[in-house]
mmCIF file of the N, C-alpha and C atoms, coordinates in Angstrom:
data_MODEL
# 
_entry.id   MODEL 
# 
loop_
_atom_site.group_PDB 
_atom_site.id 
_atom_site.type_symbol 
_atom_site.label_atom_id 
_atom_site.label_alt_id 
_atom_site.label_comp_id 
_atom_site.label_asym_id 
_atom_site.label_entity_id 
_atom_site.label_seq_id 
_atom_site.pdbx_PDB_ins_code 
_atom_site.Cartn_x 
_atom_site.Cartn_y 
_atom_site.Cartn_z 
_atom_site.occupancy 
_atom_site.B_iso_or_equiv 
_atom_site.pdbx_formal_charge 
_atom_site.auth_seq_id 
_atom_site.auth_comp_id 
_atom_site.auth_asym_id 
_atom_site.auth_atom_id 
_atom_site.pdbx_PDB_model_num 
ATOM 1   N N  . MET A 1 1  ? 20.823  24.665 -11.764 1.00 0.00 ? 1  MET A N  1 
ATOM 2   C CA . MET A 1 1  ? 18.943  24.087 -12.009 1.00 0.00 ? 1  MET A CA 1 
ATOM 3   C C  . MET A 1 1  ? 18.547  24.307 -10.739 1.00 0.00 ? 1  MET A C  1 
ATOM 4   N N  . LYS A 1 2  ? 18.960  24.216 -9.584  1.00 0.00 ? 2  LYS A N  1 
ATOM 5   C CA . LYS A 1 2  ? 18.322  24.155 -8.373  1.00 0.00 ? 2  LYS A CA 1 
ATOM 6   C C  . LYS A 1 2  ? 17.171  25.437 -8.216  1.00 0.00 ? 2  LYS A C  1 
ATOM 7   N N  . SER A 1 3  ? 18.328  26.352 -8.657  1.00 0.00 ? 3  SER A N  1 
ATOM 8   C CA . SER A 1 3  ? 17.562  27.857 -9.388  1.00 0.00 ? 3  SER A CA 1 
ATOM 9   C C  . SER A 1 3  ? 16.495  28.039 -9.783  1.00 0.00 ? 3  SER A C  1 
ATOM 10  N N  . LYS A 1 4  ? 16.437  27.429 -11.009 1.00 0.00 ? 4  LYS A N  1 
ATOM 11  C CA . LYS A 1 4  ? 16.253  27.611 -12.400 1.00 0.00 ? 4  LYS A CA 1 
ATOM 12  C C  . LYS A 1 4  ? 14.248  26.268 -11.620 1.00 0.00 ? 4  LYS A C  1 
ATOM 13  N N  . LYS A 1 5  ? 14.625  25.755 -10.633 1.00 0.00 ? 5  LYS A N  1 
ATOM 14  C CA . LYS A 1 5  ? 13.095  24.653 -9.947  1.00 0.00 ? 5  LYS A CA 1 
ATOM 15  C C  . LYS A 1 5  ? 12.564  25.260 -8.644  1.00 0.00 ? 5  LYS A C  1 
ATOM 16  N N  . PHE A 1 6  ? 13.681  25.768 -8.570  1.00 0.00 ? 6  PHE A N  1 
ATOM 17  C CA . PHE A 1 6  ? 12.620  26.584 -7.161  1.00 0.00 ? 6  PHE A CA 1 
ATOM 18  C C  . PHE A 1 6  ? 12.045  27.863 -7.404  1.00 0.00 ? 6  PHE A C  1 
ATOM 19  N N  . ILE A 1 7  ? 12.208  28.589 -8.808  1.00 0.00 ? 7  ILE A N  1 
ATOM 20  C CA . ILE A 1 7  ? 11.758  29.767 -9.119  1.00 0.00 ? 7  ILE A CA 1 
ATOM 21  C C  . ILE A 1 7  ? 10.258  28.872 -9.631  1.00 0.00 ? 7  ILE A C  1 
ATOM 22  N N  . LEU A 1 8  ? 10.697  27.814 -10.412 1.00 0.00 ? 8  LEU A N  1 
ATOM 23  C CA . LEU A 1 8  ? 9.669   26.956 -10.868 1.00 0.00 ? 8  LEU A CA 1 
ATOM 24  C C  . LEU A 1 8  ? 8.438   26.472 -9.957  1.00 0.00 ? 8  LEU A C  1 
ATOM 25  N N  . ASN A 1 9  ? 8.842   26.275 -8.738  1.00 0.00 ? 9  ASN A N  1 
ATOM 26  C CA . ASN A 1 9  ? 7.881   26.168 -7.593  1.00 0.00 ? 9  ASN A CA 1 
ATOM 27  C C  . ASN A 1 9  ? 6.832   27.443 -7.019  1.00 0.00 ? 9  ASN A C  1 
ATOM 28  N N  . GLN A 1 10 ? 7.861   28.485 -6.517  1.00 0.00 ? 10 GLN A N  1 
ATOM 29  C CA . GLN A 1 10 ? 7.375   29.758 -6.294  1.00 0.00 ? 10 GLN A CA 1 
ATOM 30  C C  . GLN A 1 10 ? 6.390   29.916 -7.214  1.00 0.00 ? 10 GLN A C  1 
ATOM 31  N N  . ILE A 1 11 ? 5.984   30.054 -8.956  1.00 0.00 ? 11 ILE A N  1 
ATOM 32  C CA . ILE A 1 11 ? 5.481   30.048 -9.816  1.00 0.00 ? 11 ILE A CA 1 
ATOM 33  C C  . ILE A 1 11 ? 3.792   29.510 -9.715  1.00 0.00 ? 11 ILE A C  1 
ATOM 34  N N  . LYS A 1 12 ? 4.678   28.171 -9.174  1.00 0.00 ? 12 LYS A N  1 
ATOM 35  C CA . LYS A 1 12 ? 3.647   26.837 -8.875  1.00 0.00 ? 12 LYS A CA 1 
ATOM 36  C C  . LYS A 1 12 ? 2.536   27.005 -7.368  1.00 0.00 ? 12 LYS A C  1 
ATOM 37  N N  . GLU A 1 13 ? 3.189   28.317 -7.035  1.00 0.00 ? 13 GLU A N  1 
ATOM 38  C CA . GLU A 1 13 ? 2.434   28.137 -5.587  1.00 0.00 ? 13 GLU A CA 1 
ATOM 39  C C  . GLU A 1 13 ? 1.648   29.326 -5.819  1.00 0.00 ? 13 GLU A C  1 
ATOM 40  N N  . ILE A 1 14 ? 2.038   30.948 -6.662  1.00 0.00 ? 14 ILE A N  1 
ATOM 41  C CA . ILE A 1 14 ? 1.288   31.585 -7.156  1.00 0.00 ? 14 ILE A CA 1 
ATOM 42  C C  . ILE A 1 14 ? -0.149  31.418 -7.521  1.00 0.00 ? 14 ILE A C  1 
ATOM 43  N N  . MET A 1 15 ? 0.603   30.494 -9.457  1.00 0.00 ? 15 MET A N  1 
ATOM 44  C CA . MET A 1 15 ? -0.413  30.325 -9.683  1.00 0.00 ? 15 MET A CA 1 
ATOM 45  C C  . MET A 1 15 ? -2.446  29.321 -9.034  1.00 0.00 ? 15 MET A C  1 
ATOM 46  N N  . LEU A 1 16 ? -2.015  28.520 -7.981  1.00 0.00 ? 16 LEU A N  1 
ATOM 47  C CA . LEU A 1 16 ? -2.499  27.742 -6.740  1.00 0.00 ? 16 LEU A CA 1 
ATOM 48  C C  . LEU A 1 16 ? -2.809  29.252 -5.971  1.00 0.00 ? 16 LEU A C  1 
ATOM 49  N N  . ASP A 1 17 ? -2.625  29.863 -5.829  1.00 0.00 ? 17 ASP A N  1 
ATOM 50  C CA . ASP A 1 17 ? -3.296  30.523 -4.717  1.00 0.00 ? 17 ASP A CA 1 
ATOM 51  C C  . ASP A 1 17 ? -3.761  31.998 -5.917  1.00 0.00 ? 17 ASP A C  1 
ATOM 52  N N  . LYS A 1 18 ? -3.648  31.870 -6.834  1.00 0.00 ? 18 LYS A N  1 
ATOM 53  C CA . LYS A 1 18 ? -4.469  32.461 -7.684  1.00 0.00 ? 18 LYS A CA 1 
ATOM 54  C C  . LYS A 1 18 ? -6.252  32.007 -8.174  1.00 0.00 ? 18 LYS A C  1 
ATOM 55  N N  . GLY A 1 19 ? -5.583  30.526 -7.062  1.00 0.00 ? 19 GLY A N  1 
ATOM 56  C CA . GLY A 1 19 ? -7.324  29.504 -7.743  1.00 0.00 ? 19 GLY A CA 1 
ATOM 57  C C  . GLY A 1 19 ? -7.452  28.513 -8.739  1.00 0.00 ? 19 GLY A C  1 
ATOM 58  N N  . HIS A 1 20 ? -6.141  28.863 -9.146  1.00 0.00 ? 20 HIS A N  1 
ATOM 59  C CA . HIS A 1 20 ? -6.287  28.011 -10.609 1.00 0.00 ? 20 HIS A CA 1 
ATOM 60  C C  . HIS A 1 20 ? -6.148  26.347 -9.913  1.00 0.00 ? 20 HIS A C  1 
ATOM 61  N N  . SER A 1 21 ? -5.924  25.257 -10.282 1.00 0.00 ? 21 SER A N  1 
ATOM 62  C CA . SER A 1 21 ? -6.209  23.463 -10.153 1.00 0.00 ? 21 SER A CA 1 
ATOM 63  C C  . SER A 1 21 ? -4.757  22.857 -10.517 1.00 0.00 ? 21 SER A C  1 
ATOM 64  N N  . GLU A 1 22 ? -4.448  22.069 -9.174  1.00 0.00 ? 22 GLU A N  1 
ATOM 65  C CA . GLU A 1 22 ? -2.981  21.687 -9.284  1.00 0.00 ? 22 GLU A CA 1 
ATOM 66  C C  . GLU A 1 22 ? -2.735  21.233 -10.814 1.00 0.00 ? 22 GLU A C  1 
ATOM 67  N N  . ALA A 1 23 ? -3.090  20.810 -11.319 1.00 0.00 ? 23 ALA A N  1 
ATOM 68  C CA . ALA A 1 23 ? -3.251  20.103 -13.132 1.00 0.00 ? 23 ALA A CA 1 
ATOM 69  C C  . ALA A 1 23 ? -3.032  20.857 -13.667 1.00 0.00 ? 23 ALA A C  1 
ATOM 70  N N  . ASP A 1 24 ? -3.971  22.873 -13.901 1.00 0.00 ? 24 ASP A N  1 
ATOM 71  C CA . ASP A 1 24 ? -3.430  23.668 -14.331 1.00 0.00 ? 24 ASP A CA 1 
ATOM 72  C C  . ASP A 1 24 ? -2.416  24.026 -14.455 1.00 0.00 ? 24 ASP A C  1 
ATOM 73  N N  . ALA A 1 25 ? -1.796  23.830 -12.815 1.00 0.00 ? 25 ALA A N  1 
ATOM 74  C CA . ALA A 1 25 ? -0.430  25.033 -12.634 1.00 0.00 ? 25 ALA A CA 1 
ATOM 75  C C  . ALA A 1 25 ? 0.756   23.358 -13.082 1.00 0.00 ? 25 ALA A C  1 
ATOM 76  N N  . ASP A 1 26 ? 0.699   22.931 -12.954 1.00 0.00 ? 26 ASP A N  1 
ATOM 77  C CA . ASP A 1 26 ? 2.108   22.100 -13.474 1.00 0.00 ? 26 ASP A CA 1 
ATOM 78  C C  . ASP A 1 26 ? 1.944   22.020 -15.100 1.00 0.00 ? 26 ASP A C  1 
ATOM 79  N N  . LYS A 1 27 ? 0.029   22.465 -15.541 1.00 0.00 ? 27 LYS A N  1 
ATOM 80  C CA . LYS A 1 27 ? 0.488   22.154 -16.973 1.00 0.00 ? 27 LYS A CA 1 
ATOM 81  C C  . LYS A 1 27 ? 1.264   23.609 -17.009 1.00 0.00 ? 27 LYS A C  1 
ATOM 82  N N  . TYR A 1 28 ? 1.622   24.582 -16.917 1.00 0.00 ? 28 TYR A N  1 
ATOM 83  C CA . TYR A 1 28 ? 1.610   25.689 -17.207 1.00 0.00 ? 28 TYR A CA 1 
ATOM 84  C C  . TYR A 1 28 ? 2.858   25.955 -16.807 1.00 0.00 ? 28 TYR A C  1 
ATOM 85  N N  . VAL A 1 29 ? 3.742   25.122 -15.543 1.00 0.00 ? 29 VAL A N  1 
ATOM 86  C CA . VAL A 1 29 ? 5.114   25.321 -14.974 1.00 0.00 ? 29 VAL A CA 1 
ATOM 87  C C  . VAL A 1 29 ? 5.783   23.855 -16.519 1.00 0.00 ? 29 VAL A C  1 
ATOM 88  N N  . ASP A 1 30 ? 5.144   23.088 -16.927 1.00 0.00 ? 30 ASP A N  1 
ATOM 89  C CA . ASP A 1 30 ? 6.215   22.453 -18.033 1.00 0.00 ? 30 ASP A CA 1 
ATOM 90  C C  . ASP A 1 30 ? 5.711   23.185 -18.942 1.00 0.00 ? 30 ASP A C  1 
ATOM 91  N N  . GLU A 1 31 ? 4.856   23.833 -19.739 1.00 0.00 ? 31 GLU A N  1 
ATOM 92  C CA . GLU A 1 31 ? 5.112   24.573 -20.716 1.00 0.00 ? 31 GLU A CA 1 
ATOM 93  C C  . GLU A 1 31 ? 5.896   25.674 -20.539 1.00 0.00 ? 31 GLU A C  1 
ATOM 94  N N  . VAL A 1 32 ? 6.784   26.292 -19.862 1.00 0.00 ? 32 VAL A N  1 
ATOM 95  C CA . VAL A 1 32 ? 7.105   27.078 -19.396 1.00 0.00 ? 32 VAL A CA 1 
ATOM 96  C C  . VAL A 1 32 ? 8.554   26.406 -18.820 1.00 0.00 ? 32 VAL A C  1 
ATOM 97  N N  . LYS A 1 33 ? 9.137   26.030 -18.625 1.00 0.00 ? 33 LYS A N  1 
ATOM 98  C CA . LYS A 1 33 ? 10.361  24.962 -17.846 1.00 0.00 ? 33 LYS A CA 1 
ATOM 99  C C  . LYS A 1 33 ? 11.489  25.311 -18.364 1.00 0.00 ? 33 LYS A C  1 
ATOM 100 N N  . GLU A 1 34 ? 11.261  25.421 -19.883 1.00 0.00 ? 34 GLU A N  1 
ATOM 101 C CA . GLU A 1 34 ? 12.313  25.129 -21.032 1.00 0.00 ? 34 GLU A CA 1 
ATOM 102 C C  . GLU A 1 34 ? 13.262  26.667 -21.133 1.00 0.00 ? 34 GLU A C  1 
ATOM 103 N N  . ASN A 1 35 ? 12.394  28.040 -20.459 1.00 0.00 ? 35 ASN A N  1 
ATOM 104 C CA . ASN A 1 35 ? 12.513  29.344 -19.821 1.00 0.00 ? 35 ASN A CA 1 
ATOM 105 C C  . ASN A 1 35 ? 14.009  28.916 -19.431 1.00 0.00 ? 35 ASN A C  1 
ATOM 106 N N  . THR A 1 36 ? 14.634  30.693 -19.454 1.00 0.00 ? 36 THR A N  1 
ATOM 107 C CA . THR A 1 36 ? 15.685  31.115 -18.546 1.00 0.00 ? 36 THR A CA 1 
ATOM 108 C C  . THR A 1 36 ? 15.508  31.108 -17.252 1.00 0.00 ? 36 THR A C  1 
ATOM 109 N N  . VAL A 1 37 ? 16.093  31.210 -16.637 1.00 0.00 ? 37 VAL A N  1 
ATOM 110 C CA . VAL A 1 37 ? 16.102  31.548 -15.430 1.00 0.00 ? 37 VAL A CA 1 
ATOM 111 C C  . VAL A 1 37 ? 15.507  33.340 -15.318 1.00 0.00 ? 37 VAL A C  1 
ATOM 112 N N  . TYR A 1 38 ? 16.229  34.240 -16.155 1.00 0.00 ? 38 TYR A N  1 
ATOM 113 C CA . TYR A 1 38 ? 15.944  35.511 -16.136 1.00 0.00 ? 38 TYR A CA 1 
ATOM 114 C C  . TYR A 1 38 ? 14.225  35.450 -16.747 1.00 0.00 ? 38 TYR A C  1 
ATOM 115 N N  . GLU A 1 39 ? 14.206  35.002 -17.732 1.00 0.00 ? 39 GLU A N  1 
ATOM 116 C CA . GLU A 1 39 ? 12.527  34.639 -18.419 1.00 0.00 ? 39 GLU A CA 1 
ATOM 117 C C  . GLU A 1 39 ? 11.932  34.244 -16.864 1.00 0.00 ? 39 GLU A C  1 
ATOM 118 N N  . LEU A 1 40 ? 11.794  33.359 -16.544 1.00 0.00 ? 40 LEU A N  1 
ATOM 119 C CA . LEU A 1 40 ? 11.024  32.713 -15.301 1.00 0.00 ? 40 LEU A CA 1 
ATOM 120 C C  . LEU A 1 40 ? 10.909  33.770 -13.998 1.00 0.00 ? 40 LEU A C  1 
ATOM 121 N N  . LEU A 1 41 ? 11.985  34.685 -14.883 1.00 0.00 ? 41 LEU A N  1 
ATOM 122 C CA . LEU A 1 41 ? 11.981  35.881 -13.082 1.00 0.00 ? 41 LEU A CA 1 
ATOM 123 C C  . LEU A 1 41 ? 11.060  37.332 -13.748 1.00 0.00 ? 41 LEU A C  1 
ATOM 124 N N  . VAL A 1 42 ? 10.971  36.960 -14.479 1.00 0.00 ? 42 VAL A N  1 
ATOM 125 C CA . VAL A 1 42 ? 10.038  37.544 -15.406 1.00 0.00 ? 42 VAL A CA 1 
ATOM 126 C C  . VAL A 1 42 ? 8.517   37.652 -15.211 1.00 0.00 ? 42 VAL A C  1 
ATOM 127 N N  . LEU A 1 43 ? 8.428   36.617 -15.648 1.00 0.00 ? 43 LEU A N  1 
ATOM 128 C CA . LEU A 1 43 ? 7.037   35.863 -15.529 1.00 0.00 ? 43 LEU A CA 1 
ATOM 129 C C  . LEU A 1 43 ? 6.238   36.009 -14.083 1.00 0.00 ? 43 LEU A C  1 
ATOM 130 N N  . LYS A 1 44 ? 7.297   35.351 -13.098 1.00 0.00 ? 44 LYS A N  1 
ATOM 131 C CA . LYS A 1 44 ? 6.964   35.031 -11.825 1.00 0.00 ? 44 LYS A CA 1 
ATOM 132 C C  . LYS A 1 44 ? 6.499   36.559 -11.373 1.00 0.00 ? 44 LYS A C  1 
ATOM 133 N N  . LYS A 1 45 ? 7.490   37.656 -12.057 1.00 0.00 ? 45 LYS A N  1 
ATOM 134 C CA . LYS A 1 45 ? 6.815   38.756 -11.382 1.00 0.00 ? 45 LYS A CA 1 
ATOM 135 C C  . LYS A 1 45 ? 5.075   39.214 -12.688 1.00 0.00 ? 45 LYS A C  1 
ATOM 136 N N  . GLU A 1 46 ? 5.426   38.888 -13.265 1.00 0.00 ? 46 GLU A N  1 
ATOM 137 C CA . GLU A 1 46 ? 3.869   39.530 -13.911 1.00 0.00 ? 46 GLU A CA 1 
ATOM 138 C C  . GLU A 1 46 ? 2.727   38.897 -13.335 1.00 0.00 ? 46 GLU A C  1 
ATOM 139 N N  . ILE A 1 47 ? 3.244   37.590 -13.412 1.00 0.00 ? 47 ILE A N  1 
ATOM 140 C CA . ILE A 1 47 ? 2.176   36.776 -12.401 1.00 0.00 ? 47 ILE A CA 1 
ATOM 141 C C  . ILE A 1 47 ? 1.859   37.252 -10.965 1.00 0.00 ? 47 ILE A C  1 
ATOM 142 N N  . LYS A 1 48 ? 2.564   37.576 -9.994  1.00 0.00 ? 48 LYS A N  1 
ATOM 143 C CA . LYS A 1 48 ? 3.030   38.124 -8.813  1.00 0.00 ? 48 LYS A CA 1 
ATOM 144 C C  . LYS A 1 48 ? 2.239   39.700 -8.681  1.00 0.00 ? 48 LYS A C  1 
ATOM 145 N N  . GLU A 1 49 ? 2.450   40.598 -9.957  1.00 0.00 ? 49 GLU A N  1 
ATOM 146 C CA . GLU A 1 49 ? 1.573   41.556 -10.057 1.00 0.00 ? 49 GLU A CA 1 
ATOM 147 C C  . GLU A 1 49 ? -0.127  41.438 -9.857  1.00 0.00 ? 49 GLU A C  1 
ATOM 148 N N  . VAL A 1 50 ? -0.148  41.326 -10.836 1.00 0.00 ? 50 VAL A N  1 
ATOM 149 C CA . VAL A 1 50 ? -1.638  40.854 -11.099 1.00 0.00 ? 50 VAL A CA 1 
ATOM 150 C C  . VAL A 1 50 ? -1.872  40.650 -10.040 1.00 0.00 ? 50 VAL A C  1 
ATOM 151 N N  . VAL A 1 51 ? -1.747  39.318 -9.381  1.00 0.00 ? 51 VAL A N  1 
ATOM 152 C CA . VAL A 1 51 ? -2.408  39.170 -7.877  1.00 0.00 ? 51 VAL A CA 1 
ATOM 153 C C  . VAL A 1 51 ? -1.983  40.401 -7.314  1.00 0.00 ? 51 VAL A C  1 
ATOM 154 N N  . GLU A 1 52 ? -0.908  41.723 -6.962  1.00 0.00 ? 52 GLU A N  1 
ATOM 155 C CA . GLU A 1 52 ? -0.865  42.365 -5.451  1.00 0.00 ? 52 GLU A CA 1 
ATOM 156 C C  . GLU A 1 52 ? -2.645  43.190 -6.348  1.00 0.00 ? 52 GLU A C  1 
ATOM 157 N N  . GLU A 1 53 ? -2.292  44.000 -7.543  1.00 0.00 ? 53 GLU A N  1 
ATOM 158 C CA . GLU A 1 53 ? -2.866  45.174 -7.637  1.00 0.00 ? 53 GLU A CA 1 
ATOM 159 C C  . GLU A 1 53 ? -4.395  44.219 -7.548  1.00 0.00 ? 53 GLU A C  1 
ATOM 160 N N  . GLU A 1 54 ? -5.054  43.212 -7.402  1.00 0.00 ? 54 GLU A N  1 
ATOM 161 C CA . GLU A 1 54 ? -6.564  42.466 -7.156  1.00 0.00 ? 54 GLU A CA 1 
ATOM 162 C C  . GLU A 1 54 ? -6.651  43.054 -5.971  1.00 0.00 ? 54 GLU A C  1 
ATOM 163 N N  . GLY A 1 55 ? -5.616  42.316 -5.473  1.00 0.00 ? 55 GLY A N  1 
ATOM 164 C CA . GLY A 1 55 ? -4.974  43.066 -3.623  1.00 0.00 ? 55 GLY A CA 1 
ATOM 165 C C  . GLY A 1 55 ? -6.326  44.440 -3.527  1.00 0.00 ? 55 GLY A C  1 
ATOM 166 N N  . GLU A 1 56 ? -4.584  45.545 -3.620  1.00 0.00 ? 56 GLU A N  1 
ATOM 167 C CA . GLU A 1 56 ? -5.477  46.516 -3.392  1.00 0.00 ? 56 GLU A CA 1 
ATOM 168 C C  . GLU A 1 56 ? -6.142  47.154 -4.162  1.00 0.00 ? 56 GLU A C  1 
ATOM 169 N N  . GLU A 1 57 ? -6.411  47.274 -4.980  1.00 0.00 ? 57 GLU A N  1 
ATOM 170 C CA . GLU A 1 57 ? -8.677  47.592 -5.820  1.00 0.00 ? 57 GLU A CA 1 
ATOM 171 C C  . GLU A 1 57 ? -9.463  47.751 -4.211  1.00 0.00 ? 57 GLU A C  1 
ATOM 172 N N  . GLN A 1 58 ? -9.634  46.093 -3.636  1.00 0.00 ? 58 GLN A N  1 
ATOM 173 C CA . GLN A 1 58 ? -9.916  46.248 -2.524  1.00 0.00 ? 58 GLN A CA 1 
ATOM 174 C C  . GLN A 1 58 ? -9.673  46.823 -1.088  1.00 0.00 ? 58 GLN A C  1 
ATOM 175 N N  . GLN A 1 59 ? -8.714  47.250 -1.567  1.00 0.00 ? 59 GLN A N  1 
ATOM 176 C CA . GLN A 1 59 ? -8.623  48.430 -0.076  1.00 0.00 ? 59 GLN A CA 1 
ATOM 177 C C  . GLN A 1 59 ? -7.360  49.296 -0.345  1.00 0.00 ? 59 GLN A C  1 
ATOM 178 N N  . GLU A 1 60 ? -8.302  50.860 -0.700  1.00 0.00 ? 60 GLU A N  1 
ATOM 179 C CA . GLU A 1 60 ? -7.616  51.619 -1.795  1.00 0.00 ? 60 GLU A CA 1 
ATOM 180 C C  . GLU A 1 60 ? -7.521  52.936 -0.056  1.00 0.00 ? 60 GLU A C  1 
ATOM 181 N N  . GLN A 1 61 ? -6.358  52.933 -0.194  1.00 0.00 ? 61 GLN A N  1 
ATOM 182 C CA . GLN A 1 61 ? -5.497  54.228 0.955   1.00 0.00 ? 61 GLN A CA 1 
ATOM 183 C C  . GLN A 1 61 ? -5.968  55.469 0.301   1.00 0.00 ? 61 GLN A C  1 
ATOM 184 N N  . PRO A 1 62 ? -6.619  56.026 1.038   1.00 0.00 ? 62 PRO A N  1 
ATOM 185 C CA . PRO A 1 62 ? -6.967  58.072 0.605   1.00 0.00 ? 62 PRO A CA 1 
ATOM 186 C C  . PRO A 1 62 ? -5.895  58.431 0.710   1.00 0.00 ? 62 PRO A C  1 
ATOM 187 N N  . SER A 1 63 ? -5.411  59.044 0.108   1.00 0.00 ? 63 SER A N  1 
ATOM 188 C CA . SER A 1 63 ? -4.431  60.091 -0.347  1.00 0.00 ? 63 SER A CA 1 
ATOM 189 C C  . SER A 1 63 ? -3.885  60.976 0.681   1.00 0.00 ? 63 SER A C  1 
ATOM 190 N N  . LEU A 1 64 ? -3.062  61.519 0.692   1.00 0.00 ? 64 LEU A N  1 
ATOM 191 C CA . LEU A 1 64 ? -2.550  62.603 2.121   1.00 0.00 ? 64 LEU A CA 1 
ATOM 192 C C  . LEU A 1 64 ? -3.183  64.038 1.858   1.00 0.00 ? 64 LEU A C  1 
ATOM 193 N N  . PHE A 1 65 ? -3.569  64.194 -0.130  1.00 0.00 ? 65 PHE A N  1 
ATOM 194 C CA . PHE A 1 65 ? -4.093  65.392 -0.447  1.00 0.00 ? 65 PHE A CA 1 
ATOM 195 C C  . PHE A 1 65 ? -5.903  65.770 0.544   1.00 0.00 ? 65 PHE A C  1 
ATOM 196 N N  . ASP A 1 66 ? -6.421  64.227 0.549   1.00 0.00 ? 66 ASP A N  1 
ATOM 197 C CA . ASP A 1 66 ? -8.030  64.116 -0.107  1.00 0.00 ? 66 ASP A CA 1 
ATOM 198 C C  . ASP A 1 66 ? -7.561  64.157 1.770   1.00 0.00 ? 66 ASP A C  1 
ATOM 199 N N  . ARG A 1 67 ? -6.789  63.785 3.080   1.00 0.00 ? 67 ARG A N  1 
ATOM 200 C CA . ARG A 1 67 ? -6.904  64.250 4.240   1.00 0.00 ? 67 ARG A CA 1 
ATOM 201 C C  . ARG A 1 67 ? -6.702  65.278 5.009   1.00 0.00 ? 67 ARG A C  1 
ATOM 202 N N  . LEU A 1 68 ? -5.772  66.010 3.623   1.00 0.00 ? 68 LEU A N  1 
ATOM 203 C CA . LEU A 1 68 ? -5.720  67.732 4.299   1.00 0.00 ? 68 LEU A CA 1 
ATOM 204 C C  . LEU A 1 68 ? -6.643  69.126 3.453   1.00 0.00 ? 68 LEU A C  1 
ATOM 205 N N  . ARG A 1 69 ? -7.391  68.629 3.632   1.00 0.00 ? 69 ARG A N  1 
ATOM 206 C CA . ARG A 1 69 ? -8.674  69.090 1.697   1.00 0.00 ? 69 ARG A CA 1 
ATOM 207 C C  . ARG A 1 69 ? -9.858  68.642 3.121   1.00 0.00 ? 69 ARG A C  1 
ATOM 208 N N  . GLY A 1 70 ? -9.453  67.555 4.666   1.00 0.00 ? 70 GLY A N  1 
ATOM 209 C CA . GLY A 1 70 ? -10.795 67.556 4.536   1.00 0.00 ? 70 GLY A CA 1 
ATOM 210 C C  . GLY A 1 70 ? -11.744 66.784 4.034   1.00 0.00 ? 70 GLY A C  1 
ATOM 211 N N  . VAL A 1 71 ? -11.552 65.799 2.641   1.00 0.00 ? 71 VAL A N  1 
ATOM 212 C CA . VAL A 1 71 ? -12.404 64.972 1.701   1.00 0.00 ? 71 VAL A CA 1 
ATOM 213 C C  . VAL A 1 71 ? -13.009 63.488 2.717   1.00 0.00 ? 71 VAL A C  1 
ATOM 214 N N  . ARG A 1 72 ? -11.051 62.908 3.604   1.00 0.00 ? 72 ARG A N  1 
ATOM 215 C CA . ARG A 1 72 ? -11.552 62.339 4.024   1.00 0.00 ? 72 ARG A CA 1 
ATOM 216 C C  . ARG A 1 72 ? -10.472 62.339 5.470   1.00 0.00 ? 72 ARG A C  1 
ATOM 217 N N  . ARG A 1 73 ? -11.551 61.880 6.383   1.00 0.00 ? 73 ARG A N  1 
ATOM 218 C CA . ARG A 1 73 ? -11.089 61.872 7.480   1.00 0.00 ? 73 ARG A CA 1 
ATOM 219 C C  . ARG A 1 73 ? -9.789  60.688 7.738   1.00 0.00 ? 73 ARG A C  1 
ATOM 220 N N  . TYR A 1 74 ? -8.717  60.889 8.977   1.00 0.00 ? 74 TYR A N  1 
ATOM 221 C CA . TYR A 1 74 ? -8.019  60.169 8.905   1.00 0.00 ? 74 TYR A CA 1 
ATOM 222 C C  . TYR A 1 74 ? -8.450  58.601 9.628   1.00 0.00 ? 74 TYR A C  1 
ATOM 223 N N  . GLU A 1 75 ? -9.762  58.568 10.349  1.00 0.00 ? 75 GLU A N  1 
ATOM 224 C CA . GLU A 1 75 ? -10.299 57.480 10.970  1.00 0.00 ? 75 GLU A CA 1 
ATOM 225 C C  . GLU A 1 75 ? -10.850 55.990 9.658   1.00 0.00 ? 75 GLU A C  1 
ATOM 226 N N  . GLU A 1 76 ? -10.874 56.833 8.776   1.00 0.00 ? 76 GLU A N  1 
ATOM 227 C CA . GLU A 1 76 ? -11.122 56.534 7.278   1.00 0.00 ? 76 GLU A CA 1 
ATOM 228 C C  . GLU A 1 76 ? -10.520 54.982 6.396   1.00 0.00 ? 76 GLU A C  1 
# 
């Protein structure tokens, strides 16, 4: 049960990082607390991927082929 509670706390922290209110995060955690540990881990992964994808869109790295072709410089 300790691992389940730890995962629920991580999900809550991710929700707060996404900008949700603490009440919304608590409500969501209460809804999913009956899930198995595996289901919670999958949920956490999905929530975390959405946060990372939003960050990746802002910082798009130029590909190696663009650099080699001269389309982009190494300084960019």
